[in-house]
N, CA, C and O atoms as a Tripos MOL2 file, in Angstrom:
@<TRIPOS>MOLECULE
protein
  104   103    26     0     0
PROTEIN
NO_CHARGES

@<TRIPOS>ATOM
      1 N           0.8350   -1.2060    0.0000 N.3       1 MET1
      2 CA          0.0000    0.0000    0.0000 C.3       1 MET1
      3 C           0.8650    1.2500    0.0000 C.2       1 MET1
      4 O           0.5130    2.2500   -0.6260 O.2       1 MET1
      5 N           1.9980    1.2010    0.6990 N.am      2 ARG2
      6 CA          2.8560    2.3880    0.7630 C.3       2 ARG2
      7 C           3.3480    2.7720   -0.6170 C.2       2 ARG2
      8 O           3.4290    3.9540   -0.9500 O.2       2 ARG2
      9 N           3.6810    1.7590   -1.4270 N.am      3 ILE3
     10 CA          4.1690    2.0380   -2.7810 C.3       3 ILE3
     11 C           3.0580    2.6890   -3.5940 C.2       3 ILE3
     12 O           3.3040    3.6230   -4.3570 O.2       3 ILE3
     13 N           1.8420    2.1950   -3.4290 N.am      4 ALA4
     14 CA          0.7010    2.7460   -4.1630 C.3       4 ALA4
     15 C           0.4570    4.1880   -3.7420 C.2       4 ALA4
     16 O           0.2000    5.0520   -4.5800 O.2       4 ALA4
     17 N           0.5370    4.4440   -2.4520 N.am      5 LEU5
     18 CA          0.3200    5.8080   -1.9580 C.3       5 LEU5
     19 C           1.4220    6.7280   -2.4460 C.2       5 LEU5
     20 O           1.1580    7.8680   -2.8280 O.2       5 LEU5
     21 N           2.6610    6.2430   -2.4360 N.am      6 PHE6
     22 CA          3.7890    7.0420   -2.9020 C.3       6 PHE6
     23 C           3.6120    7.3840   -4.3700 C.2       6 PHE6
     24 O           3.8180    8.5250   -4.7830 O.2       6 PHE6
     25 N           3.2230    6.3770   -5.1610 N.am      7 ALA7
     26 CA          3.0200    6.5930   -6.5950 C.3       7 ALA7
     27 C           1.9110    7.6100   -6.8110 C.2       7 ALA7
     28 O           2.0110    8.4660   -7.6900 O.2       7 ALA7
     29 N           0.8590    7.5190   -6.0140 N.am      8 THR8
     30 CA         -0.2560    8.4590   -6.1360 C.3       8 THR8
     31 C           0.2090    9.8740   -5.8270 C.2       8 THR8
     32 O          -0.1920   10.8210   -6.5040 O.2       8 THR8
     33 N           1.0540   10.0240   -4.8070 N.am      9 CYS9
     34 CA          1.5640   11.3530   -4.4530 C.3       9 CYS9
     35 C           2.4000   11.9200   -5.5860 C.2       9 CYS9
     36 O           2.2800   13.0990   -5.9170 O.2       9 CYS9
     37 N           3.2460   11.0900   -6.1840 N.am     10 VAL10
     38 CA          4.1000   11.5410   -7.2810 C.3      10 VAL10
     39 C           3.2460   11.9580   -8.4680 C.2      10 VAL10
     40 O           3.4710   13.0100   -9.0660 O.2      10 VAL10
     41 N           2.2650   11.1270   -8.8040 N.am     11 VAL11
     42 CA          1.3830   11.4370   -9.9330 C.3      11 VAL11
     43 C           0.5760   12.6910   -9.6330 C.2      11 VAL11
     44 O           0.3470   13.5170  -10.5160 O.2      11 VAL11
     45 N           0.1460   12.8300   -8.3840 N.am     12 ASP12
     46 CA         -0.6450   13.9910   -7.9900 C.3      12 ASP12
     47 C           0.1600   15.2660   -8.1740 C.2      12 ASP12
     48 O          -0.3920   16.3040   -8.5390 O.2      12 ASP12
     49 N           1.4600   15.1960   -7.9250 N.am     13 ALA13
     50 CA          2.3170   16.3680   -8.0750 C.3      13 ALA13
     51 C           2.4860   16.7410   -9.5440 C.2      13 ALA13
     52 O           2.5950   17.9200   -9.8820 O.2      13 ALA13
     53 N           2.5070   15.7230  -10.4260 N.am     14 MET14
     54 CA          2.7230   15.9820  -11.8530 C.3      14 MET14
     55 C           1.4150   16.1200  -12.6170 C.2      14 MET14
     56 O           1.2590   17.0020  -13.4620 O.2      14 MET14
     57 N           0.4700   15.2220  -12.3010 N.am     15 TYR15
     58 CA         -0.8070   15.2450  -13.0270 C.3      15 TYR15
     59 C          -1.9810   15.1750  -12.0490 C.2      15 TYR15
     60 O          -2.5530   14.1050  -11.8430 O.2      15 TYR15
     61 N          -2.3420   16.3100  -11.4460 N.am     16 PRO16
     62 CA         -3.4410   16.3540  -10.4600 C.3      16 PRO16
     63 C          -4.7270   15.7390  -10.9910 C.2      16 PRO16
     64 O          -5.3900   14.9870  -10.2750 O.2      16 PRO16
     65 N          -5.0940   16.0440  -12.2330 N.am     17 LYS17
     66 CA         -6.3420   15.5200  -12.8030 C.3      17 LYS17
     67 C          -6.3000   14.0050  -12.8910 C.2      17 LYS17
     68 O          -7.2920   13.3370  -12.6000 O.2      17 LYS17
     69 N          -5.1590   13.4570  -13.2900 N.am     18 VAL18
     70 CA         -5.0270   12.0010  -13.3900 C.3      18 VAL18
     71 C          -5.1420   11.3750  -12.0040 C.2      18 VAL18
     72 O          -5.7630   10.3250  -11.8400 O.2      18 VAL18
     73 N          -4.5480   12.0150  -11.0240 N.am     19 ALA19
     74 CA         -4.5960   11.4960   -9.6570 C.3      19 ALA19
     75 C          -6.0400   11.4440   -9.1630 C.2      19 ALA19
     76 O          -6.4500   10.4670   -8.5360 O.2      19 ALA19
     77 N          -6.8040   12.4860   -9.4450 N.am     20 LEU20
     78 CA         -8.2030   12.5130   -9.0290 C.3      20 LEU20
     79 C          -8.9740   11.3880   -9.6990 C.2      20 LEU20
     80 O          -9.8130   10.7470   -9.0670 O.2      20 LEU20
     81 N          -8.6990   11.1450  -10.9610 N.am     21 ALA21
     82 CA         -9.3710   10.0670  -11.6900 C.3      21 ALA21
     83 C          -9.0050    8.7180  -11.0670 C.2      21 ALA21
     84 O          -9.8520    7.8330  -10.9480 O.2      21 ALA21
     85 N          -7.7410    8.5680  -10.6720 N.am     22 THR22
     86 CA         -7.2850    7.3170  -10.0670 C.3      22 THR22
     87 C          -8.0010    7.0810   -8.7430 C.2      22 THR22
     88 O          -8.4160    5.9620   -8.4420 O.2      22 THR22
     89 N          -8.1420    8.1320   -7.9650 N.am     23 VAL23
     90 CA         -8.8270    8.0080   -6.6690 C.3      23 VAL23
     91 C         -10.2670    7.5720   -6.8860 C.2      23 VAL23
     92 O         -10.7880    6.7530   -6.1280 O.2      23 VAL23
     93 N         -10.9100    8.1090   -7.9080 N.am     24 ARG24
     94 CA        -12.3050    7.7360   -8.1850 C.3      24 ARG24
     95 C         -12.4060    6.2640   -8.5560 C.2      24 ARG24
     96 O         -13.3530    5.5840   -8.1590 O.2      24 ARG24
     97 N         -11.4290    5.7680   -9.3190 N.am     25 VAL25
     98 CA        -11.4350    4.3600   -9.7270 C.3      25 VAL25
     99 C         -11.2520    3.4600   -8.5070 C.2      25 VAL25
    100 O         -11.9250    2.4380   -8.3760 O.2      25 VAL25
    101 N         -10.3410    3.8440   -7.6210 N.am     26 LEU26
    102 CA        -10.0820    3.0360   -6.4300 C.3      26 LEU26
    103 C         -11.2220    3.1970   -5.4320 C.2      26 LEU26
    104 O         -11.1920    2.5950   -4.3580 O.2      26 LEU26
@<TRIPOS>BOND
     1     1     2 1
     2     2     3 1
     3     3     4 2
     4     3     5 am
     5     5     6 1
     6     6     7 1
     7     7     8 2
     8     7     9 am
     9     9    10 1
    10    10    11 1
    11    11    12 2
    12    11    13 am
    13    13    14 1
    14    14    15 1
    15    15    16 2
    16    15    17 am
    17    17    18 1
    18    18    19 1
    19    19    20 2
    20    19    21 am
    21    21    22 1
    22    22    23 1
    23    23    24 2
    24    23    25 am
    25    25    26 1
    26    26    27 1
    27    27    28 2
    28    27    29 am
    29    29    30 1
    30    30    31 1
    31    31    32 2
    32    31    33 am
    33    33    34 1
    34    34    35 1
    35    35    36 2
    36    35    37 am
    37    37    38 1
    38    38    39 1
    39    39    40 2
    40    39    41 am
    41    41    42 1
    42    42    43 1
    43    43    44 2
    44    43    45 am
    45    45    46 1
    46    46    47 1
    47    47    48 2
    48    47    49 am
    49    49    50 1
    50    50    51 1
    51    51    52 2
    52    51    53 am
    53    53    54 1
    54    54    55 1
    55    55    56 2
    56    55    57 am
    57    57    58 1
    58    58    59 1
    59    59    60 2
    60    59    61 am
    61    61    62 1
    62    62    63 1
    63    63    64 2
    64    63    65 am
    65    65    66 1
    66    66    67 1
    67    67    68 2
    68    67    69 am
    69    69    70 1
    70    70    71 1
    71    71    72 2
    72    71    73 am
    73    73    74 1
    74    74    75 1
    75    75    76 2
    76    75    77 am
    77    77    78 1
    78    78    79 1
    79    79    80 2
    80    79    81 am
    81    81    82 1
    82    82    83 1
    83    83    84 2
    84    83    85 am
    85    85    86 1
    86    86    87 1
    87    87    88 2
    88    87    89 am
    89    89    90 1
    90    90    91 1
    91    91    92 2
    92    91    93 am
    93    93    94 1
    94    94    95 1
    95    95    96 2
    96    95    97 am
    97    97    98 1
    98    98    99 1
    99    99   100 2
   100    99   101 am
   101   101   102 1
   102   102   103 1
   103   103   104 2
@<TRIPOS>SUBSTRUCTURE
     1 MET1         2 RESIDUE 1 A MET
     2 ARG2         6 RESIDUE 1 A ARG
     3 ILE3        10 RESIDUE 1 A ILE
     4 ALA4        14 RESIDUE 1 A ALA
     5 LEU5        18 RESIDUE 1 A LEU
     6 PHE6        22 RESIDUE 1 A PHE
     7 ALA7        26 RESIDUE 1 A ALA
     8 THR8        30 RESIDUE 1 A THR
     9 CYS9        34 RESIDUE 1 A CYS
    10 VAL10       38 RESIDUE 1 A VAL
    11 VAL11       42 RESIDUE 1 A VAL
    12 ASP12       46 RESIDUE 1 A ASP
    13 ALA13       50 RESIDUE 1 A ALA
    14 MET14       54 RESIDUE 1 A MET
    15 TYR15       58 RESIDUE 1 A TYR
    16 PRO16       62 RESIDUE 1 A PRO
    17 LYS17       66 RESIDUE 1 A LYS
    18 VAL18       70 RESIDUE 1 A VAL
    19 ALA19       74 RESIDUE 1 A ALA
    20 LEU20       78 RESIDUE 1 A LEU
    21 ALA21       82 RESIDUE 1 A ALA
    22 THR22       86 RESIDUE 1 A THR
    23 VAL23       90 RESIDUE 1 A VAL
    24 ARG24       94 RESIDUE 1 A ARG
    25 VAL25       98 RESIDUE 1 A VAL
    26 LEU26      102 RESIDUE 1 A LEU
């Protein structure tokens, strides 16, 4: 889970919209 959260944070920093979409999917 930590790796997933870390990846989400990195993506959120670069692509906020993509991160939001990922959160909705999860």
